[in-house]
C-alpha positions as CSV (number, residue, x, y, z in Angstrom):
1,M,7.7,-9.4,-21.4
2,N,4.9,-11.8,-22.1
3,D,2.3,-11.2,-24.8
4,N,-0.4,-10.2,-22.3
5,E,1.7,-7.7,-20.4
6,L,2.3,-3.9,-20.6
7,L,5.2,-1.8,-19.6
8,D,3.8,1.3,-17.9
9,D,5.9,4.5,-17.5
10,L,5.6,5.7,-13.9
11,Q,6.9,9.2,-14.9
12,N,9.7,9.2,-12.4
13,G,12.4,7.3,-14.3
14,Y,10.9,3.9,-13.4
15,Y,8.6,1.5,-15.2
16,I,6.3,-1.3,-14.0
17,I,5.2,-4.5,-15.7
18,Q,1.4,-5.2,-15.6
19,R,-1.0,-7.6,-17.2
20,S,-3.1,-6.0,-19.9
21,D,-6.1,-8.2,-18.9
22,G,-5.6,-8.5,-15.2
23,F,-5.6,-6.5,-12.0
24,K,-3.6,-3.2,-12.2
25,F,-2.5,-0.8,-9.6
26,G,-4.8,2.2,-9.0
27,I,-4.6,5.7,-7.6
28,D,-4.8,4.3,-4.1
29,A,-1.3,2.8,-4.3
30,V,0.1,6.0,-5.8
31,L,-1.4,8.1,-3.0
32,L,-0.2,5.7,-0.3
33,A,3.4,5.8,-1.5
34,D,3.3,9.6,-1.5
35,F,1.7,9.7,2.0
36,A,4.3,7.2,3.3
37,K,7.4,9.0,2.0
38,C,9.5,9.5,5.1
39,R,12.9,8.7,6.5
40,A,13.4,5.0,7.3
41,K,16.2,2.5,7.2
42,K,14.2,-0.6,6.4
43,A,10.7,-0.9,5.1
44,I,8.3,-3.6,4.2
45,D,5.2,-3.5,1.9
46,L,2.6,-6.1,2.6
47,C,0.1,-7.1,-0.2
48,T,2.6,-5.6,-2.6
49,G,0.9,-6.9,-5.8
50,T,3.1,-6.1,-8.8
51,G,5.5,-4.1,-6.6
52,I,4.2,-0.6,-7.3
53,I,4.6,0.8,-3.8
54,P,8.2,-0.4,-3.3
55,I,9.2,1.1,-6.7
56,L,7.5,4.4,-5.9
57,L,9.1,4.5,-2.4
58,A,12.4,3.9,-4.0
59,A,11.8,6.9,-6.3
60,K,10.5,9.2,-3.5
61,T,12.9,8.3,-0.6
62,K,16.4,7.2,0.2
63,I,15.3,4.0,2.0
64,A,18.1,1.5,1.4
65,H,16.1,-1.7,2.0
66,I,12.5,-2.4,1.0
67,D,10.9,-5.8,1.2
68,G,7.7,-6.6,-0.8
69,V,5.5,-9.5,0.3
70,E,3.0,-11.0,-2.1
71,I,1.1,-14.3,-1.8
72,Q,0.0,-14.7,-5.4
73,P,2.9,-16.3,-7.4
74,E,2.1,-14.5,-10.7
75,F,2.1,-11.1,-9.1
76,A,5.3,-11.8,-7.1
77,E,7.1,-13.0,-10.2
78,M,6.0,-9.9,-12.2
79,A,7.0,-7.6,-9.4
80,D,10.5,-9.2,-9.2
81,R,10.9,-8.7,-13.0
82,S,9.9,-5.0,-12.6
83,V,12.5,-4.5,-9.9
84,K,15.2,-6.0,-12.1
85,Y,14.0,-4.0,-15.1
86,N,14.5,-0.8,-13.1
87,D,17.9,-2.1,-11.7
88,L,16.6,-1.8,-8.2
89,Q,17.5,-5.3,-7.0
90,D,20.0,-3.8,-4.5
91,R,17.2,-1.9,-2.7
92,I,13.9,-3.8,-3.3
93,F,13.5,-7.5,-2.5
94,I,10.3,-9.3,-3.5
95,H,9.1,-12.4,-1.6
96,E,6.4,-14.8,-2.5
97,C,5.0,-15.3,1.0
98,D,1.8,-15.3,3.0
99,L,1.9,-12.1,5.0
100,K,0.9,-14.0,8.1
101,D,4.3,-15.8,8.0
102,A,6.2,-12.5,7.6
103,P,7.1,-12.0,11.3
104,S,8.6,-15.5,11.6
105,R,10.3,-15.2,8.2
106,F,11.8,-11.7,8.5
107,G,11.8,-11.3,12.3
108,K,9.7,-9.4,14.7
109,S,10.6,-5.7,15.4
110,S,12.7,-5.6,12.2
111,Y,11.3,-2.6,10.4
112,D,10.8,1.1,11.0
113,L,8.2,1.4,8.2
114,V,5.3,-0.8,7.1
115,T,3.1,0.1,4.2
116,V,0.0,-1.8,3.1
117,N,-2.7,-1.5,0.5
118,P,-4.9,-4.5,1.6
119,P,-8.1,-6.0,0.3
120,Y,-10.9,-3.6,1.1
121,M,-13.9,-5.9,1.2
122,K,-14.9,-8.4,3.8
123,A,-15.0,-12.0,2.7
124,G,-18.6,-12.9,1.6
125,S,-19.5,-9.4,0.5
126,G,-20.4,-9.4,-3.2
127,E,-19.6,-12.1,-5.8
128,V,-16.3,-13.7,-5.0
129,N,-14.2,-16.3,-6.9
130,A,-11.7,-17.5,-4.3
131,G,-9.3,-18.6,-7.0
132,D,-9.5,-15.4,-9.1
133,S,-6.5,-13.0,-8.7
134,K,-8.8,-9.9,-8.8
135,S,-11.1,-11.3,-6.1
136,I,-8.0,-12.1,-3.9
137,A,-6.7,-8.6,-4.3
138,R,-10.1,-7.0,-3.5
139,H,-11.6,-9.3,-0.9
140,E,-10.4,-10.6,2.5
141,I,-10.0,-14.2,1.2
142,L,-6.4,-15.0,2.2
143,C,-6.0,-12.4,4.9
144,S,-8.3,-10.3,7.1
145,L,-7.9,-6.7,8.3
146,D,-7.0,-8.1,11.7
147,D,-4.3,-10.2,10.2
148,V,-2.9,-7.1,8.4
149,V,-2.7,-4.9,11.5
150,R,-1.4,-7.7,13.8
151,V,1.4,-8.6,11.4
152,S,2.3,-5.0,10.9
153,S,2.6,-4.5,14.6
154,D,4.7,-7.6,15.0
155,L,7.1,-6.4,12.2
156,L,7.5,-2.8,13.5
157,L,10.1,-1.5,15.9
158,P,8.8,0.6,18.8
159,Q,8.0,4.0,17.3
160,G,7.9,2.4,13.9
161,K,5.6,4.0,11.3
162,F,2.5,2.3,9.8
163,F,0.8,3.6,6.6
164,M,-2.3,2.1,5.1
165,V,-4.9,3.1,2.5
166,H,-8.5,1.8,2.9
167,R,-12.2,2.7,2.6
168,P,-13.7,5.2,5.0
169,L,-16.6,2.8,5.9
170,R,-14.0,0.4,7.5
171,L,-12.4,3.2,9.6
172,V,-13.9,2.1,13.0
173,D,-12.8,-1.5,12.4
174,I,-9.3,-0.2,11.4
175,F,-9.0,2.0,14.5
176,C,-10.1,-0.9,16.8
177,A,-7.6,-3.2,15.3
178,M,-4.8,-0.6,15.5
179,R,-5.5,0.0,19.2
180,K,-5.7,-3.7,19.8
181,Y,-2.2,-4.3,18.4
182,K,-0.7,-1.1,19.9
183,I,-0.4,1.0,16.7
184,E,-1.8,4.4,17.7
185,P,-3.7,6.2,14.9
186,K,-1.9,9.6,14.5
187,K,-3.1,11.1,11.2
188,I,-5.8,10.4,8.6
189,R,-6.5,12.1,5.3
190,Y,-9.7,11.5,3.3
191,V,-9.6,11.3,-0.5
192,A,-12.7,12.4,-2.4
193,P,-13.3,12.4,-6.2
194,K,-14.0,16.2,-6.2
195,P,-15.3,19.0,-4.0
196,G,-18.8,18.2,-2.8
197,K,-18.4,14.5,-3.1
198,E,-18.0,12.0,-0.2
199,P,-14.6,10.5,0.4
200,N,-14.1,7.1,-1.1
201,L,-10.5,6.5,0.3
202,V,-8.7,7.2,3.5
203,L,-5.0,7.4,4.1
204,I,-4.0,6.3,7.6
205,Y,-0.7,6.9,9.6
206,G,-0.1,5.1,12.9
207,L,2.8,4.9,15.3
208,K,3.8,1.7,17.1
209,S,3.4,2.3,20.9
210,G,2.7,6.0,20.2
211,N,0.8,8.4,22.4
212,P,-2.9,9.1,21.8
213,E,-3.5,12.1,19.4
214,L,-5.2,11.9,16.1
215,K,-5.1,14.7,13.5
216,T,-7.3,14.9,10.4
217,L,-5.5,16.5,7.4
218,P,-7.3,18.5,4.7
219,T,-9.2,16.4,2.2
220,L,-7.4,15.5,-1.0
221,Y,-9.5,16.0,-4.1
222,V,-8.7,13.9,-7.2
223,Y,-10.4,16.3,-9.6
224,D,-11.2,20.0,-9.3
225,E,-14.6,21.6,-9.9
226,D,-13.9,21.8,-13.7
227,G,-13.3,18.0,-13.9
228,N,-9.5,18.4,-14.3
229,Y,-7.0,16.6,-12.1
230,S,-6.3,18.7,-9.1
231,K,-3.0,20.5,-8.7
232,E,-2.0,18.3,-5.8
233,I,-2.7,15.1,-7.8
234,D,-0.6,16.4,-10.7
235,E,2.2,17.1,-8.2
236,I,1.9,13.6,-6.7
237,Y,2.1,12.0,-10.2
238,G,5.0,14.3,-11.1
239,R,3.1,16.1,-13.8
240,R,4.1,19.5,-12.4
């Protein structure tokens, strides 16, 4: 590892390499990987960053082939090293690639599972440095929400599953884009800091060419009323 890197224990037998002074994965990636655990033959994770979601999916499922797409060379290289460190190179394949090129590169209708933890903020909102890795990860600089959903639809087989984590304030935009590209919203789950607080994340499951029917699952609370991690969060992180 390089001098400015850390090796973090994921508490499931696997590890991930991250920069000590750069963008790190958050609870949103962990919750998305848990939400998306399902049967699938071939999966692809868009905006994969340092590869956290493919590694967690490998730990939680039996999916034989997981592609990870990342446009930033530094993150893609770091993700590839994490895959090799965990001896997962026969299941996880990291690609330095613009997600907008993924359908032509990997083939349309090639996957039965797509996951994505995309940039949450619209380009132009807040202070943005277009060349900064943190800004690229958080703002729609190199891809838009429309790009993410369109590409996901192109990659999915009919009845393929789409999982995304995002901010609740973008939910109308998300649903409009999903319907536009024939991914039917099927389930959502809000994530709130603790009981009595507004949700600050939403987990979304959609089905390619699915029938209309949306279910709202019980809210997931990160902390309980005493300020401790909730029982479900401990279970997701493997602490119980």
